[in-house]
Each structure stands twice: as C-alpha cells, then as structure tokens.
N, C-alpha and C positions, 0 to 999 in steps of 0.2 A: 156821800151816804150822812144825814142826819139823824140815825138814829136813837140818836142822846135829847133830840127836840129841835126846835128850828134858834135856827143864830139869828140874833137882830143884828141889822145892818150898822149897831153898835159895835157888837159882837165878833163879827167880820171885816171890819175894820181893826180893832185892837189884836184881833188872830193875824191879819195878814201883818200887820208891823216886824214883827220877831223876827221875819224872815231876811229886813235888812242886813243882821250881821253875820248870815254867810256870805250874804250879797257883796256886801261891805270887802271882809278877807276874803273872797275869791277876786272880787279887783284889784286890791292891793297884788296878791298872787301873780296874776298876771301881768301887773305893772310892774314888777320887780322885776320879774326875766324878760320883758322887754324890755327894761332900762339895761341890764345887766348883760344879754346874749344877745338882743334882738330876735328871738323865737317866740314864740305864745300869740293867741291871738291877735292881741292890741298891735304887735309889730307885723303879722300879717295884715289882719283885715282893720284898716284905719278905723270902722264904720260900727264897729264895739265899742269904742271910746266914745261913741254918744250916751252907753249905759254910763258912765263918768261924769256925765254934766249933771245930772238932778243929784248927785250922791256924792260931788265935791265937798259941800260946805259940811256934810256932815263924815266923812274921809279926813278931813283936815282937823275935827272935833276928834273923831276917835285915833288920828296917830299923834294928836299932840300931847296927849295924857299917858302916862306909863302904865301898861299894864290894865288899859282900857278895855282890850277883850275879854280878860280877866274879872274884871272887878262888873261889866255887863252879863259873862256866862252867871256870876252866883247870883246877880243880883235877881236874874229871871228866876233862876232856879228858886231860890228862897220866896221870894214875895210874890211869884205869880205862878211856877206847876205846884207849890205845896202848898199852898193856898188855900183850900177847898171851897171858897166863899167867892173865888171867882169862876165861869161858867168853863163846863169841860171843854168847849171849841175854843176857846181860848189857848186854857193850861194845855190840851193837848198839840195845838198849834205851834204855839212858845217850844214846846219840847220837844219836838218833831225842826223844827228852827234849829233847835242846839245840836238835836243829834247831828244834822247836816252839818253845822260847823265844827263838830268831833271829828268828825269822819273827813272834813277840808283838812284839818288841822294834822290827823293822821297820811293823808295824802301828800300833805307838804314837807313832813318829815321825813316821808319815806325818797321826797321828788332831792331833797336838797342834803339830806345826809349819806343815802345810799348811792341815789339813781347820778346826780349833779358832779360828783370827786371823780366819778366813773364814765360817765359819757361827756362831761364838761363840754353842756349845748348842742350836741349834734343831733342827729335827726329823731333818733331813739325818743331822745329827750323832749324833745318840738313835740312829738306827737302823744308822748305822756300827759305833758302838760296842761297840751291841748283838751285831751279825753277827761282830766282832770276839771276843768275850767269850766269847758261844756258841759261834763255831768253835772255840775253844781247850778250852773247857770238853768240851766234846763227842769232842775229839781226845785230850784227856787224857782221857777215861774210856773210849773205846774201846780207848786202849794198854794201861790196866792193867787191865781187864777183861780183852784178849786174853794178856797177861804173868800173870796169874794162873791161865789154863789154858795156859799151857806153850806158845802160839803165838805167829808171831812177828806183832806186830800192823801190818799191810800198811797202807799210805795211799799213796795214786800221787802220784808224783813225790818226795816226802820220803825213803817208803825206799826208793827208787833212788839219792838222795841218801846214804842211810846206809850202804846197801850197799857202795856205790863208797870208803867213807871208809875202813869196819869188814871185816875181808878175813879 
C-alpha cells in the first residue's frame, strides 16, 4: 500500500536497512542456542548459516561494542522515527523494524528466563526457539520484500502500533 505517496528508490533502500537490526539479533539468538545446546535452526539445518555470510562483518562490529543494540535503537528512534523531515515510508519501516526487534527481545527473555531453566534444551525448547527464529526471519523477509517493491509491509497488530507511533 503506497497511499502516502510514491517511494523513491532511495526511500526503498533506506527503508529496508533498519531490518538489519532484527535480522542480526535473530541470527545471534539462533547461534547462541546452537553453540550452547546444539539445538535450533542453525544446528539442525546448516544451510541456514548462509544467512551469516554477508552479515558476519556487521555482526562482528555489532557484538564488539557493549550496548550496541541499545545505542542503535535509541539512534534510530530519535534520529529517524521522530524526524518529520524524513519520508513517512522510511520512518514507518524503521519503527516496524524496531518493534520486530522488541518482539524478538521479549521472546528471547521468555525463552532464557522462563523456559530454559525448566526445559534445559529439550524438544519443546527447540520447537519454541525455531518458531521464534523462523517467525522473525519470515517477518523480516516479508518486510524487506515489500519495502523494496515500494509498498508498506502490513503485519497485523504490529503495523497498527507502528501507524500509531508514526504520524
């Protein structure tokens, strides 16, 4: 849906870049469980590790700085989402990427603080981890594809929250 105007190629590029944040976070989550317990998508299907090849320099930089995720989150929120001089398309996609990252962080907290001590890497833990990882990967893929085509990626509930934040 491009009801707020047409998206230029530059807007499409800058609108898809913020989705690197949840993509890197989900890759780090999957890698950590694959190393710790030998579970998850990266342990079961090594072909998914191909996602890491182009992201590895960014992941090294991202993990090299303490609180990098928080810093990127604050910078994107203040410099992009709250800046009305930037096009609505870019601000919408940036806020949606931030909310996807928040959903991932909440899922990660539930997995690590509630389920991990109880399940200790069992089949249920593996299944829930795969659901979280595949869900975020699917959402990021869908959002980037829609953004590259110049459309607003509408994810139920999440996009409604984004529309409330980005006016």
